[in-house]
N, C-alpha and C positions, 0 to 999 in steps of 0.2 A: 916378183911379179911384179907394178903399179898400177895400181889402183884412182879413179880419179873420184876425186870430193868435185866433182861437177852444178852443185848446185844445193844451197843451200836459204833454209828457212831457220829461224830466229825470234821467241819471244823470249823478254825477259823483264825483270824489276828498272833494267834500263829504257829500255824501250815496248817500239810493238814491230819493228822490225828490223836488218841488219846496220841501214843503215842512222835512222839513230842513236840503237844502242852503240856504236860504234866509238857515236861524235861525244857523245855522254861518257862513255868509256875510256877515253884518253884523255878529259877535261879533270878526273879522277873521282866523277861525281857516286856518291852511294847509293845506293837504292834502299836503304834500309827506311825503316818507318818502324815505331811503338806497338807493340799486342800486349795486349789487354789478357789475350789467355791463358794466360796461367797463374787460377787461383791464391793470391797473396804476393804473388809475385811478379813482374815485368818484366819484356823484355826487345825484340826487337826483329821485327820478319821484312824479308825480301818479296812484297806482294806483287801483280801488275795488275798497270793500273790505265792497260791500255784497253780498248775497244777488244774481244775474243767473238772467235766468231760462231754463228748460231749454230747449233748442231744439225742436221740434213733430214727430211722429215725418216727414211730409213734405219735413221741412227737412233732415233729419238729413244728408244726402250731404256739404251745405254747412254743417257745426258750425267753427264759430269761436266764440273770444271776445267777434268781436268784431262774430258776429252777436249772438252773446245782452248783448250792454250795446244792440244798435240796439233786440231784442224788451225788452227789460228795461224802456227811455222809451214804446215803443209801448202797451207794457198801459195807461199810464195815461191815454191816449187814443181806447181803445178802443172802453169808451163814445161818445164823440160820432164814433168813426170809424162807429161802426154806427147811430145819428142820419145820418149824412151818407149812405148806404148806401142807408136806409130811402128817405131824400127823394129822393134824386139819383138810386138807381142804380149797380149797379157798373159800370157803362161811364162813369159822370159822373166816376170819380172815380179821380186821376191818383195819380202817387210821382214822386220828386225827391228821391234822397239825394247826398250826400257825403260820401268816403272819401276816407284816401290810404294806407291797408293795408293792410285786409284784413280776411286768414284768414294774413297772412304770420306770425305769432306763429306759427302751427298747422306750418308750409315750416319755421319753423326746429327746433320739434320735432320732423319730421320728417328731417330731417337729420342735428342730433347723433343722433339712431338707428342710420344710415344709417353715421355712422362710429363708430362705436361698436357695432354690433353685425354690418354689413352688412344691415339687413333695416327699409325703408318697415314703421310701424307700416301693421299691416291697416287701419285706421280712414283712414288717407289720403290722400285727391286732390290732387290744384291744383288741382280747381274752388272747394274752399279759401277759396285766397289770389287767386280771383279776383279785381281791384279790380270791373270792372264790375260784380257779381252783384250787390250791395244790392238796388240798389230791385227787379230782378225778386224779388226774394226777398222783399221788404218786399209786392209785388204779388201775391206767389201767399200770402202770410199769412195775407192778407184780404180773398183772391178779387178782388181788384179787375180793373178792364182796360182802364182809362185808362190815354194812358200813363203808360209808368214808365223810369226810367232815372235810373243814377249819374255822378254828376259827379268828375274830382279833378282839383281845381290845388288841391293841397297846401292848404293853410293856411287857405282863401276859399273850399273846395269849400260848404263849408252854408250860408254864406253867398248863395255866388251860389243853392242848391237854394230861400233861400227866393226869387233875384228872376228861379229858373225860372216857378217858382209862380206868383206876381202874370201874365208873361206868357202861361200855361195861361190862365189865367182872363181874361184880357184879351182870345184873340182866342176864347173861346167852345172851345177843346180841353176842355177838364171845368167841373166845379162845385165841385169839394171838390179837394184836392190834400195831401196828406200830404208834411210840404219838411221838408228837417236831415240831422242826417249824427248817425256812429257812429267810433270811431277808439279802437284799443286798443295799449294798449302792449309793444312789439315790441325785442328789441335789434338790427335792424336798423337802426330808424329813431334808437335810442340813441348809438348807436356811428356809423351817419352822420355825425350835430349834431355830435360831435365830435371825428371828423376836421375838420371843418369850423371850427374854434376854437370854435362856436356854446353852447355848452354849460357851465354854470355850477358847477363841483365843490361850491357852497353853494346855500343856495334863492335863489333867485334874484329880485333887486331893480330892477325894472324902475323910471326914470330914475335912482337912483339913484348918482351918483360912484361907485361902489363897484362899478357892474353890469359881471356878464363873461358873461354869455351866460342861456342858459334851461333849464329843467326840462320834458322832455316830459310830459303828461299824458293819462290817457285818460276820452272821456267819453260818451255820446248824448243829443241833445238830436232832437225828432221836435217839429212841428207840423199843425193844421188848419188849412190856409186856406182863407178860404170865403169868398165877399160879405158874408154878413151872418153875425149874430154867432149860433150856434149853440148856443154857452157862457158864452166873454165875449167882452167888446164891446173889447177893445184890439186896437187895430188899425195891418197893417202901410203906412205911408202914402210908402215911399218906395224905390226900390232904386237902387244905382249900380254899374258898373259897368268899371272899364277894362283895360288889358293895355300896360302902356309899354316891357317887355321889355328894361327897360337893361341888366340881368346878371344870369343864373340864380338866384343866393340874395342880391347884395344891395339893396339898395333902390337905388330913384335920389335921385341927398342932395337933389333938392331936393322931393322930393315930388310933382314936376306928374304923378305917374300917381294916382300919393292921391288930387291933392285932385281932379282929374278925377271919379274916381268916387264922389268924398262930395258936387262942387258937382253931378255930376249928378242924386243922389239928393234930395238937395234940392230939384230942378226938378221933381223925376218929386211930391214932398211938396209942391210948392207952397208953401215958407218959405222965411226967411233963414237964416244961420248965429245969426241972433238970440233962433230963438223954439225953437234945442236949450236943452234944459236940462240936458244931462245928456251926456257921451262916453264910451261905451267902450271908449278903449285898446286900439289893437294891443298897445300894450308889450309888447314879445319881455322884454327887459331885453337885449337887445344892444347894443354898443355904436349901432351903425349906425341897427341901426331909429328907435331910439329917438331918438337927434339926429332923423331924419326927420321925424318924427312930432312933434317939439316944439314945430320950427319948424311946420311947418302949421297946428301946432293956434293957435300962437301967432299968423301973422300970418293965418286965417283965421275965426277964431271971437274974442266980446265977450274979452276980458279978465276973469279970473272963472269962466267957465265953468267950474262943476266936471267934474272931472273923474277916471279913475281907469284902472287895467290893471288887469287878475281873475289873472294868471298866477301873481301870487306866494301865489296858493291856488290857484287848478283844479291850478298848469302852464300849457304849452303845447299844447291838445290835438288840432293841426292840423286834421285834412279837420273833425274835429270842433267846431274851435273860433268856429267864425263861426257856430254856429248856438246851441250852450252860451254865447254871450257875449252874444247878441240873447235868447236866454231868459232874461238877466240881468234885463237889460231891461223885459223884460216883467215879469219877478214885481215887479220898482221901482212900474209900475204899475197891479200887479193889486190882489184883496182883502187878501193878505198882509202887503200893506205896508200894515199902520193906522197907522203911524209917522210915515211920507212918508220913509223912510230911505235916501240912495242907499247903490249899492253900493260902501265902503269901499275903498282902496290902501293896502293892505299892502308894508309896503319898510321900508326899516332906515335914512328919514327922512336921507337927508346926502344934499343935493340937489347936481346936480352943474352947477355954477356957469357950465358954459361951453351947459351948453342955455338957452332961454331956461323961466325959471317959471312950472309950470303949477298951474292951484287944485288941488291934487290932494285928493283925498276925502280925511278924517276919517276912525273911525269913531264916527257919529252926528250925522252931517251929514246935512242931510234938504232936500227940494225946497224952495225955497224964493220964487216964484214965485207965484202961486195960480193957477187957472181951467185953462185945457188944457195936460198936460206936456208933452215931447213925447224920446225920448233918439236917441242915436244909437250905432253902433258899428260900431268900425272890420276891418277884418279883409286884411291885404297881407302877400300869397306869391310863392314863389319864383317867376323869370319876368318880376315885375311885373305875374304878376292881381292886381287890388286889389279889392276891394269893402264899398263903406258899406249900411248896412240901419237904417232912421229907424221905431219905433216912437211911438207913444200914445195918445194918450185921444180917439177917434174924432172926427170937426166937427161 
């Protein structure tokens, strides 16, 4: 069954709307800026500089930057959500949101206040940082009454949200699903990944011989997923998932769990690896992830399949990464992409001789095949929580 990603709202370090983001992405611009949050060290993060939507009064007790990011992206699809509400009714519209940080930054601010003054800010309450609150808050924002929940599987959270959306539509539990994710920068994640020796102190360079880890970013990306194209006709062709549980933070070296997720997505879409025109790689810039993913891509897909990682421009947006990178595939298929360009791979150009060579996209590269275009987005998370999302032109 084909579903439609019929509208998209997007905000990240490259801009506050999809037009600006697509322009800056194709230009190869980096959204990375210096960050001094690590005691005795430094790194780069990808923060959102666009104006964020204020939290409306009914949701003010849950005030957080994470919620503001989500609402800013959602504001871009509100007209289409209203169309779905008129067409299907509020009981038939569901919400699935992915996140891993929620309002942790607000908790950090409260802790600093206690350390410095002995008092919490009067505006702070723990409910602001509950990981499971985002889906319910979005449902409250739109006054929808279908299933509403939050997924938190680290870096695959919002990719799994798209899979959940497809299952809700397949089961008949909903006629439209608001699906995606948001994550905001906080010191906990920056220092936590640094403690794991996974943070690059320079701008990250996925798949380079010089790669040394990730740069963390923040973003929000939300789709309205339906059985019919209410606005755009870009299709959600397939989603696959696996949980290989190889290690709490390291990927399974052979990529067997990641491959299982990709093969499940291909089977769901009823296509073969050779049908994929572009792959948005998970491509974190860590030694282990890039080694696993390059070997997997080399053995599973035909040589020359165009691919890139967007993390050299957007940073690793954690729980928002799956939906954000599926959104870049959506933009590549959309009317915004008038010249059929592909998302570039921004790095230092230093190929790692220990890795199988991949057809990494250069700035200005385009879709090379005529006819139906199909893109794959990979997301591989802690604990072996793997997801693969396939989008394309409708059949």
